[in-house]
N, C-alpha and C positions, 0 to 999 in steps of 0.2 A: 306774415308768419314770424319773421325775425323780431318785429316789434312786440309781438305777444310773448315771445320767449324772454325778451329783455324785461318786460313788465313783470312777468311772473318771477323771474330771478330777483328783481328789485323788491317786489312785495315779500318774498320769502327770505331774503338775505339782508338787504340794506335797511329796510324799515324796522325789523326787530333789532338790528345792531344799533340803530339810531335812537332806540327807545320809544318808537312809535307803535310798537305792537305788531302782531302778524297782520299783514295787509294794511297797516297804518290806521286801523280803526280807532286807536287811542288819540289820534290827531283830529280826525273828523270822519263822519260817515261818507262825505263826498271825496275824500282823498283817493280811494281806489279807483272809482270811475273817472275822476278828473285826471289822474295819472295815466289811466288806460287811454283816454282820448289823446293826451299829449304824446304817449308812446306810439299810438297809431298814426298821428300826424307826422311824427319823426320817420316812421316806416314809409309813409307815402312820399315824403320829400326825398328820402334816401333812394327809394326805388325810382322815382322820376328822374333824379339827377344822374343816377347810375345808367339809366336807360338813355339819357341824352349823351352820355360820354361814350357809350358803346355804339360803334357804327353799325347800321343795319345792313349796308352793302359794302363790299370791298371797294377800296379806293381805286380810281382809275390809274393805270400805269402811265407814267410820264416818259415819253421817249426823248432820250438825249441825242443831240446832234453830235456827230463826230467832229472833233476839232482839227 
């Protein structure tokens, strides 16, 4: 979902500002779907890496010995 919003913002704001037209159709007919695939891959990698960083279970407590 996040990647789709980034792609839509990119197509509606960045591409026209760069002179490529709305959705980048002045560059190529393959620009929008190609950039969509790249943004979706970014979203998958971001979601996978964030899921790896977030622990699924709480960490076990370590008991310290009294000194």
